[in-house]
Biopython code that builds the backbone (N, CA, C, O; Angstrom):
import numpy as np
from Bio.PDB.StructureBuilder import StructureBuilder

atoms = [
    (1, "MET", "N", (7.708, 21.173, 2.658)),
    (1, "MET", "CA", (7.606, 20.018, 3.535)),
    (1, "MET", "C", (7.493, 18.754, 2.688)),
    (1, "MET", "O", (6.727, 18.711, 1.725)),
    (2, "ILE", "N", (8.239, 17.752, 3.042)),
    (2, "ILE", "CA", (8.193, 16.479, 2.333)),
    (2, "ILE", "C", (7.107, 15.599, 2.947)),
    (2, "ILE", "O", (7.004, 15.479, 4.168)),
    (3, "SER", "N", (6.300, 14.988, 2.082)),
    (3, "SER", "CA", (5.240, 14.102, 2.545)),
    (3, "SER", "C", (5.826, 12.812, 3.097)),
    (3, "SER", "O", (6.834, 12.319, 2.589)),
    (4, "PRO", "N", (5.197, 12.257, 4.144)),
    (4, "PRO", "CA", (5.647, 10.954, 4.624)),
    (4, "PRO", "C", (5.478, 9.916, 3.524)),
    (4, "PRO", "O", (4.585, 10.033, 2.685)),
    (5, "SER", "N", (6.330, 8.909, 3.529)),
    (5, "SER", "CA", (6.243, 7.887, 2.491)),
    (5, "SER", "C", (6.181, 6.502, 3.112)),
    (5, "SER", "O", (6.494, 6.307, 4.287)),
    (6, "HIS", "N", (5.767, 5.549, 2.289)),
    (6, "HIS", "CA", (5.663, 4.161, 2.709)),
    (6, "HIS", "C", (6.841, 3.400, 2.128)),
    (6, "HIS", "O", (7.156, 3.547, 0.947)),
    (7, "GLY", "N", (7.491, 2.592, 2.945)),
    (7, "GLY", "CA", (8.653, 1.831, 2.494)),
    (7, "GLY", "C", (8.327, 0.874, 1.365)),
    (7, "GLY", "O", (7.200, 0.392, 1.252)),
    (8, "LEU", "N", (9.310, 0.603, 0.537)),
    (8, "LEU", "CA", (9.112, -0.267, -0.621)),
    (8, "LEU", "C", (8.920, -1.735, -0.246)),
    (8, "LEU", "O", (8.397, -2.511, -1.046)),
    (9, "GLY", "N", (9.330, -2.120, 0.940)),
    (9, "GLY", "CA", (9.170, -3.502, 1.359)),
    (9, "GLY", "C", (10.503, -4.212, 1.380)),
    (9, "GLY", "O", (11.532, -3.537, 1.394)),
    (10, "PRO", "N", (10.552, -5.517, 1.383)),
    (10, "PRO", "CA", (9.461, -6.423, 1.049)),
    (10, "PRO", "C", (8.440, -6.562, 2.180)),
    (10, "PRO", "O", (8.716, -6.277, 3.345)),
    (11, "TYR", "N", (7.254, -7.010, 1.782)),
    (11, "TYR", "CA", (6.158, -7.267, 2.710)),
    (11, "TYR", "C", (5.966, -8.770, 2.799)),
    (11, "TYR", "O", (6.104, -9.490, 1.810)),
    (12, "PHE", "N", (5.646, -9.234, 4.004)),
    (12, "PHE", "CA", (5.596, -10.674, 4.263)),
    (12, "PHE", "C", (4.211, -11.126, 4.688)),
    (12, "PHE", "O", (3.427, -10.358, 5.244)),
    (13, "LYS", "N", (3.931, -12.398, 4.410)),
    (13, "LYS", "CA", (2.706, -13.046, 4.870)),
    (13, "LYS", "C", (2.947, -13.572, 6.286)),
    (13, "LYS", "O", (4.066, -13.510, 6.794)),
    (14, "LEU", "N", (1.900, -14.084, 6.912)),
    (14, "LEU", "CA", (2.025, -14.596, 8.279)),
    (14, "LEU", "C", (3.000, -15.760, 8.387)),
    (14, "LEU", "O", (3.562, -16.000, 9.456)),
    (15, "ASP", "N", (3.206, -16.487, 7.289)),
    (15, "ASP", "CA", (4.150, -17.610, 7.332)),
    (15, "ASP", "C", (5.594, -17.170, 7.065)),
    (15, "ASP", "O", (6.474, -18.008, 6.869)),
    (16, "ALA", "N", (5.834, -15.854, 7.057)),
    (16, "ALA", "CA", (7.161, -15.237, 6.900)),
    (16, "ALA", "C", (7.727, -15.335, 5.482)),
    (16, "ALA", "O", (8.910, -15.063, 5.277)),
    (17, "THR", "N", (6.908, -15.715, 4.506)),
    (17, "THR", "CA", (7.349, -15.694, 3.117)),
    (17, "THR", "C", (6.931, -14.366, 2.499)),
    (17, "THR", "O", (5.967, -13.741, 2.941)),
    (18, "ALA", "N", (7.668, -13.939, 1.469)),
    (18, "ALA", "CA", (7.350, -12.675, 0.796)),
    (18, "ALA", "C", (5.946, -12.739, 0.208)),
    (18, "ALA", "O", (5.528, -13.774, -0.311)),
    (19, "ASN", "N", (5.227, -11.634, 0.294)),
    (19, "ASN", "CA", (3.854, -11.551, -0.213)),
    (19, "ASN", "C", (3.876, -11.265, -1.720)),
    (19, "ASN", "O", (3.409, -10.221, -2.175)),
    (20, "VAL", "N", (4.427, -12.211, -2.475)),
    (20, "VAL", "CA", (4.588, -12.076, -3.923)),
    (20, "VAL", "C", (3.226, -11.947, -4.594)),
    (20, "VAL", "O", (2.359, -12.804, -4.420)),
    (21, "GLY", "N", (3.039, -10.871, -5.364)),
    (21, "GLY", "CA", (1.784, -10.662, -6.072)),
    (21, "GLY", "C", (0.623, -10.271, -5.188)),
    (21, "GLY", "O", (-0.501, -10.134, -5.671)),
    (22, "GLY", "N", (0.872, -10.088, -3.894)),
    (22, "GLY", "CA", (-0.179, -9.621, -2.988)),
    (22, "GLY", "C", (-0.438, -8.145, -3.212)),
    (22, "GLY", "O", (0.069, -7.565, -4.172)),
    (23, "VAL", "N", (-1.215, -7.533, -2.345)),
    (23, "VAL", "CA", (-1.532, -6.110, -2.495)),
    (23, "VAL", "C", (-1.420, -5.378, -1.163)),
    (23, "VAL", "O", (-1.571, -5.973, -0.096)),
    (24, "LEU", "N", (-1.151, -4.073, -1.244)),
    (24, "LEU", "CA", (-1.282, -3.172, -0.105)),
    (24, "LEU", "C", (-2.443, -2.252, -0.406)),
    (24, "LEU", "O", (-2.576, -1.738, -1.516)),
    (25, "GLN", "N", (-3.289, -2.048, 0.602)),
    (25, "GLN", "CA", (-4.433, -1.162, 0.455)),
    (25, "GLN", "C", (-4.297, -0.038, 1.479)),
    (25, "GLN", "O", (-3.974, -0.285, 2.641)),
    (26, "PHE", "N", (-4.545, 1.202, 1.041)),
    (26, "PHE", "CA", (-4.435, 2.384, 1.891)),
    (26, "PHE", "C", (-5.838, 2.847, 2.265)),
    (26, "PHE", "O", (-6.679, 3.088, 1.399)),
    (27, "LEU", "N", (-6.078, 2.969, 3.588)),
    (27, "LEU", "CA", (-7.418, 3.253, 4.091)),
    (27, "LEU", "C", (-7.404, 4.377, 5.118)),
    (27, "LEU", "O", (-6.379, 4.662, 5.737)),
    (28, "ASP", "N", (-8.572, 5.014, 5.286)),
    (28, "ASP", "CA", (-8.771, 5.965, 6.377)),
    (28, "ASP", "C", (-8.986, 5.129, 7.638)),
    (28, "ASP", "O", (-9.878, 4.280, 7.650)),
    (29, "PRO", "N", (-8.205, 5.336, 8.697)),
    (29, "PRO", "CA", (-8.326, 4.480, 9.879)),
    (29, "PRO", "C", (-9.651, 4.638, 10.633)),
    (29, "PRO", "O", (-10.045, 3.737, 11.373)),
    (30, "ASP", "N", (-10.336, 5.759, 10.458)),
    (30, "ASP", "CA", (-11.599, 5.975, 11.160)),
    (30, "ASP", "C", (-12.784, 5.337, 10.455)),
    (30, "ASP", "O", (-13.697, 4.830, 11.108)),
    (31, "THR", "N", (-12.778, 5.359, 9.123)),
    (31, "THR", "CA", (-13.930, 4.859, 8.366)),
    (31, "THR", "C", (-13.628, 3.578, 7.610)),
    (31, "THR", "O", (-14.547, 2.915, 7.129)),
    (32, "VAL", "N", (-12.358, 3.221, 7.497)),
    (32, "VAL", "CA", (-11.869, 2.083, 6.730)),
    (32, "VAL", "C", (-12.252, 2.203, 5.248)),
    (32, "VAL", "O", (-12.314, 1.202, 4.533)),
    (33, "ALA", "N", (-12.505, 3.428, 4.799)),
    (33, "ALA", "CA", (-12.748, 3.698, 3.379)),
    (33, "ALA", "C", (-11.395, 3.887, 2.691)),
    (33, "ALA", "O", (-10.438, 4.325, 3.330)),
    (34, "PRO", "N", (-11.300, 3.564, 1.404)),
    (34, "PRO", "CA", (-10.046, 3.807, 0.690)),
    (34, "PRO", "C", (-9.613, 5.268, 0.812)),
    (34, "PRO", "O", (-10.443, 6.177, 0.778)),
    (35, "LYS", "N", (-8.305, 5.480, 0.953)),
    (35, "LYS", "CA", (-7.755, 6.827, 1.100)),
    (35, "LYS", "C", (-6.657, 7.024, 0.064)),
    (35, "LYS", "O", (-5.834, 6.135, -0.153)),
    (36, "SER", "N", (-6.645, 8.176, -0.566)),
    (36, "SER", "CA", (-5.687, 8.456, -1.632)),
    (36, "SER", "C", (-4.255, 8.467, -1.122)),
    (36, "SER", "O", (-3.945, 9.043, -0.080)),
    (37, "ALA", "N", (-3.397, 7.816, -1.887)),
    (37, "ALA", "CA", (-1.955, 7.878, -1.700)),
    (37, "ALA", "C", (-1.395, 8.276, -3.062)),
    (37, "ALA", "O", (-2.116, 8.250, -4.060)),
    (38, "TYR", "N", (-0.126, 8.642, -3.110)),
    (38, "TYR", "CA", (0.422, 9.271, -4.315)),
    (38, "TYR", "C", (1.779, 8.690, -4.678)),
    (38, "TYR", "O", (2.488, 8.162, -3.822)),
    (39, "TYR", "N", (2.135, 8.791, -5.960)),
    (39, "TYR", "CA", (3.431, 8.331, -6.447)),
    (39, "TYR", "C", (4.484, 9.432, -6.462)),
    (39, "TYR", "O", (5.635, 9.175, -6.817)),
    (40, "ASP", "N", (4.112, 10.658, -6.084)),
    (40, "ASP", "CA", (5.085, 11.757, -6.091)),
    (40, "ASP", "C", (4.970, 12.584, -4.816)),
    (40, "ASP", "O", (3.909, 12.629, -4.192)),
    (41, "GLN", "N", (6.066, 13.239, -4.430)),
    (41, "GLN", "CA", (6.093, 14.042, -3.199)),
    (41, "GLN", "C", (5.170, 15.246, -3.255)),
    (41, "GLN", "O", (4.728, 15.731, -2.214)),
    (42, "ALA", "N", (4.872, 15.737, -4.450)),
    (42, "ALA", "CA", (3.981, 16.896, -4.590)),
    (42, "ALA", "C", (2.512, 16.500, -4.446)),
    (42, "ALA", "O", (1.632, 17.361, -4.441)),
    (43, "LEU", "N", (2.247, 15.190, -4.330)),
    (43, "LEU", "CA", (0.893, 14.650, -4.160)),
    (43, "LEU", "C", (-0.023, 15.010, -5.329)),
    (43, "LEU", "O", (-1.176, 15.397, -5.135)),
    (44, "THR", "N", (0.507, 14.875, -6.541)),
    (44, "THR", "CA", (-0.278, 15.179, -7.735)),
    (44, "THR", "C", (-0.586, 13.939, -8.577)),
    (44, "THR", "O", (-1.484, 13.978, -9.418)),
    (45, "VAL", "N", (0.150, 12.830, -8.362)),
    (45, "VAL", "CA", (-0.063, 11.614, -9.143)),
    (45, "VAL", "C", (-0.619, 10.538, -8.212)),
    (45, "VAL", "O", (0.107, 9.978, -7.391)),
    (46, "LEU", "N", (-1.917, 10.259, -8.351)),
    (46, "LEU", "CA", (-2.554, 9.253, -7.495)),
    (46, "LEU", "C", (-1.960, 7.873, -7.741)),
    (46, "LEU", "O", (-1.692, 7.486, -8.879)),
    (47, "SER", "N", (-1.762, 7.144, -6.654)),
    (47, "SER", "CA", (-1.314, 5.758, -6.787)),
    (47, "SER", "C", (-2.532, 4.866, -6.992)),
    (47, "SER", "O", (-3.669, 5.281, -6.768)),
    (48, "ASP", "N", (-2.275, 3.642, -7.418)),
    (48, "ASP", "CA", (-3.336, 2.644, -7.442)),
    (48, "ASP", "C", (-3.701, 2.349, -5.996)),
    (48, "ASP", "O", (-2.885, 2.549, -5.097)),
    (49, "ASN", "N", (-4.912, 1.876, -5.767)),
    (49, "ASN", "CA", (-5.330, 1.507, -4.417)),
    (49, "ASN", "C", (-6.406, 0.446, -4.532)),
    (49, "ASN", "O", (-7.566, 0.763, -4.795)),
    (50, "PRO", "N", (-6.031, -0.824, -4.336)),
    (50, "PRO", "CA", (-4.773, -1.329, -3.794)),
    (50, "PRO", "C", (-3.652, -1.362, -4.840)),
    (50, "PRO", "O", (-3.892, -1.266, -6.043)),
    (51, "ILE", "N", (-2.427, -1.501, -4.340)),
    (51, "ILE", "CA", (-1.243, -1.594, -5.192)),
    (51, "ILE", "C", (-0.747, -3.040, -5.155)),
    (51, "ILE", "O", (-0.575, -3.618, -4.081)),
    (52, "THR", "N", (-0.522, -3.610, -6.323)),
    (52, "THR", "CA", (-0.017, -4.976, -6.418)),
    (52, "THR", "C", (1.486, -5.002, -6.151)),
    (52, "THR", "O", (2.248, -4.218, -6.717)),
    (53, "LEU", "N", (1.893, -5.917, -5.278)),
    (53, "LEU", "CA", (3.307, -6.098, -4.964)),
    (53, "LEU", "C", (3.979, -6.911, -6.066)),
    (53, "LEU", "O", (3.328, -7.715, -6.734)),
    (54, "ASP", "N", (5.276, -6.702, -6.255)),
    (54, "ASP", "CA", (5.996, -7.364, -7.343)),
    (54, "ASP", "C", (6.435, -8.785, -6.969)),
    (54, "ASP", "O", (6.001, -9.335, -5.958)),
    (55, "SER", "N", (7.290, -9.356, -7.791)),
    (55, "SER", "CA", (7.727, -10.745, -7.619)),
    (55, "SER", "C", (8.632, -10.970, -6.412)),
    (55, "SER", "O", (8.974, -12.111, -6.102)),
    (56, "SER", "N", (9.022, -9.899, -5.729)),
    (56, "SER", "CA", (9.786, -10.047, -4.487)),
    (56, "SER", "C", (9.015, -9.504, -3.288)),
    (56, "SER", "O", (9.577, -9.337, -2.206)),
    (57, "GLY", "N", (7.710, -9.227, -3.485)),
    (57, "GLY", "CA", (6.871, -8.740, -2.386)),
    (57, "GLY", "C", (7.078, -7.269, -2.075)),
    (57, "GLY", "O", (6.791, -6.827, -0.963)),
    (58, "ARG", "N", (7.576, -6.501, -3.043)),
    (58, "ARG", "CA", (7.846, -5.072, -2.848)),
    (58, "ARG", "C", (6.877, -4.216, -3.660)),
    (58, "ARG", "O", (6.298, -4.664, -4.650)),
    (59, "LEU", "N", (6.718, -2.955, -3.207)),
    (59, "LEU", "CA", (5.970, -1.981, -3.999)),
    (59, "LEU", "C", (6.754, -1.681, -5.273)),
    (59, "LEU", "O", (7.984, -1.674, -5.249)),
    (60, "PRO", "N", (6.061, -1.434, -6.383)),
    (60, "PRO", "CA", (6.777, -1.150, -7.625)),
    (60, "PRO", "C", (7.474, 0.207, -7.620)),
    (60, "PRO", "O", (8.433, 0.410, -8.364)),
    (61, "GLN", "N", (7.005, 1.133, -6.794)),
    (61, "GLN", "CA", (7.658, 2.435, -6.649)),
    (61, "GLN", "C", (7.235, 3.055, -5.321)),
    (61, "GLN", "O", (6.304, 2.578, -4.672)),
    (62, "GLN", "N", (7.922, 4.117, -4.926)),
    (62, "GLN", "CA", (7.658, 4.792, -3.652)),
    (62, "GLN", "C", (6.231, 5.330, -3.628)),
    (62, "GLN", "O", (5.714, 5.777, -4.652)),
    (63, "VAL", "N", (5.599, 5.287, -2.462)),
    (63, "VAL", "CA", (4.247, 5.813, -2.275)),
    (63, "VAL", "C", (4.293, 6.858, -1.163)),
    (63, "VAL", "O", (4.923, 6.652, -0.126)),
    (64, "PHE", "N", (3.615, 7.985, -1.397)),
    (64, "PHE", "CA", (3.599, 9.088, -0.439)),
    (64, "PHE", "C", (2.185, 9.292, 0.095)),
    (64, "PHE", "O", (1.202, 9.133, -0.629)),
    (65, "TYR", "N", (2.103, 9.650, 1.384)),
    (65, "TYR", "CA", (0.816, 9.894, 2.027)),
    (65, "TYR", "C", (0.396, 11.337, 1.880)),
    (65, "TYR", "O", (1.230, 12.239, 1.784)),
    (66, "GLY", "N", (-0.915, 11.545, 1.864)),
    (66, "GLY", "CA", (-1.476, 12.883, 1.912)),
    (66, "GLY", "C", (-1.603, 13.319, 3.368)),
    (66, "GLY", "O", (-0.783, 12.944, 4.206)),
    (67, "VAL", "N", (-2.621, 14.104, 3.665)),
    (67, "VAL", "CA", (-2.840, 14.645, 5.001)),
    (67, "VAL", "C", (-3.554, 13.625, 5.883)),
    (67, "VAL", "O", (-4.439, 12.905, 5.421)),
    (68, "GLY", "N", (-3.165, 13.571, 7.145)),
    (68, "GLY", "CA", (-3.862, 12.734, 8.114)),
    (68, "GLY", "C", (-3.253, 11.352, 8.269)),
    (68, "GLY", "O", (-2.201, 11.035, 7.713)),
    (69, "ASP", "N", (-3.965, 10.539, 9.055)),
    (69, "ASP", "CA", (-3.509, 9.189, 9.362)),
    (69, "ASP", "C", (-3.956, 8.202, 8.290)),
    (69, "ASP", "O", (-4.948, 8.419, 7.594)),
    (70, "TYR", "N", (-3.209, 7.124, 8.177)),
    (70, "TYR", "CA", (-3.508, 6.062, 7.224)),
    (70, "TYR", "C", (-3.498, 4.716, 7.923)),
    (70, "TYR", "O", (-2.739, 4.500, 8.869)),
    (71, "LEU", "N", (-4.338, 3.822, 7.456)),
    (71, "LEU", "CA", (-4.306, 2.416, 7.824)),
    (71, "LEU", "C", (-3.863, 1.686, 6.565)),
    (71, "LEU", "O", (-4.458, 1.870, 5.503)),
    (72, "VAL", "N", (-2.823, 0.858, 6.671)),
    (72, "VAL", "CA", (-2.322, 0.122, 5.510)),
    (72, "VAL", "C", (-2.520, -1.359, 5.783)),
    (72, "VAL", "O", (-2.036, -1.894, 6.780)),
    (73, "ARG", "N", (-3.244, -2.012, 4.876)),
    (73, "ARG", "CA", (-3.487, -3.444, 5.005)),
    (73, "ARG", "C", (-2.790, -4.179, 3.880)),
    (73, "ARG", "O", (-2.737, -3.716, 2.740)),
    (74, "SER", "N", (-2.257, -5.341, 4.232)),
    (74, "SER", "CA", (-1.595, -6.203, 3.263)),
    (74, "SER", "C", (-2.451, -7.452, 3.078)),
    (74, "SER", "O", (-2.882, -8.072, 4.051)),
    (75, "TYR", "N", (-2.692, -7.814, 1.822)),
    (75, "TYR", "CA", (-3.474, -9.003, 1.502)),
    (75, "TYR", "C", (-2.663, -9.897, 0.581)),
    (75, "TYR", "O", (-1.869, -9.416, -0.227)),
    (76, "SER", "N", (-2.869, -11.200, 0.707)),
    (76, "SER", "CA", (-2.240, -12.128, -0.230)),
    (76, "SER", "C", (-3.175, -12.334, -1.419)),
    (76, "SER", "O", (-4.322, -11.888, -1.398)),
    (77, "LEU", "N", (-2.684, -13.005, -2.443)),
    (77, "LEU", "CA", (-3.482, -13.238, -3.641)),
    (77, "LEU", "C", (-4.774, -13.991, -3.362)),
    (77, "LEU", "O", (-5.774, -13.782, -4.049)),
    (78, "ILE", "N", (-4.764, -14.865, -2.362)),
    (78, "ILE", "CA", (-5.937, -15.688, -2.102)),
    (78, "ILE", "C", (-6.863, -15.087, -1.042)),
    (78, "ILE", "O", (-7.788, -15.761, -0.590)),
    (79, "ASP", "N", (-6.635, -13.841, -0.639)),
    (79, "ASP", "CA", (-7.445, -13.218, 0.399)),
    (79, "ASP", "C", (-8.847, -12.952, -0.136)),
    (79, "ASP", "O", (-9.001, -12.201, -1.099)),
    (80, "PRO", "N", (-9.879, -13.555, 0.470)),
    (80, "PRO", "CA", (-11.238, -13.406, -0.039)),
    (80, "PRO", "C", (-11.813, -11.998, 0.102)),
    (80, "PRO", "O", (-12.767, -11.663, -0.599)),
    (81, "GLU", "N", (-11.268, -11.167, 0.982)),
    (81, "GLU", "CA", (-11.802, -9.825, 1.170)),
    (81, "GLU", "C", (-11.667, -8.967, -0.080)),
    (81, "GLU", "O", (-12.474, -8.059, -0.280)),
    (82, "LEU", "N", (-10.679, -9.223, -0.921)),
    (82, "LEU", "CA", (-10.476, -8.420, -2.133)),
    (82, "LEU", "C", (-10.990, -9.124, -3.382)),
    (82, "LEU", "O", (-10.905, -8.566, -4.476)),
    (83, "ALA", "N", (-11.513, -10.316, -3.249)),
    (83, "ALA", "CA", (-12.000, -11.060, -4.428)),
    (83, "ALA", "C", (-13.334, -10.516, -4.893)),
    (83, "ALA", "O", (-13.897, -11.014, -5.867)),
]
sb = StructureBuilder()
sb.init_structure("model")
sb.init_model(0)
sb.init_chain("A")
sb.init_seg("    ")
for serial, (resi, resn, name, xyz) in enumerate(atoms, 1):
    if name == "N":
        sb.init_residue(resn, " ", resi, " ")
    sb.init_atom(name, np.array(xyz, "f"), 0.0, 1.0, " ", f" {name:<3s}", serial, name[0])
structure = sb.get_structure()
């Protein structure tokens, strides 16, 4: 079985510009605690969490989900919640 994956993007801010240098954070939707995501389909290589988006607002590589539901939040560089 292939693990579900998260699209590479680009990801946008509320003003419709690319979220250059922003981050995506993967969370458990019930507890809002960080939840492991992976860089490979076999779920053996943990991804960073949060993951920094590149100069075009995209993930640097494909990300795969483990078991269960995920909440994915996007933050810009100036977002105080991650400071």
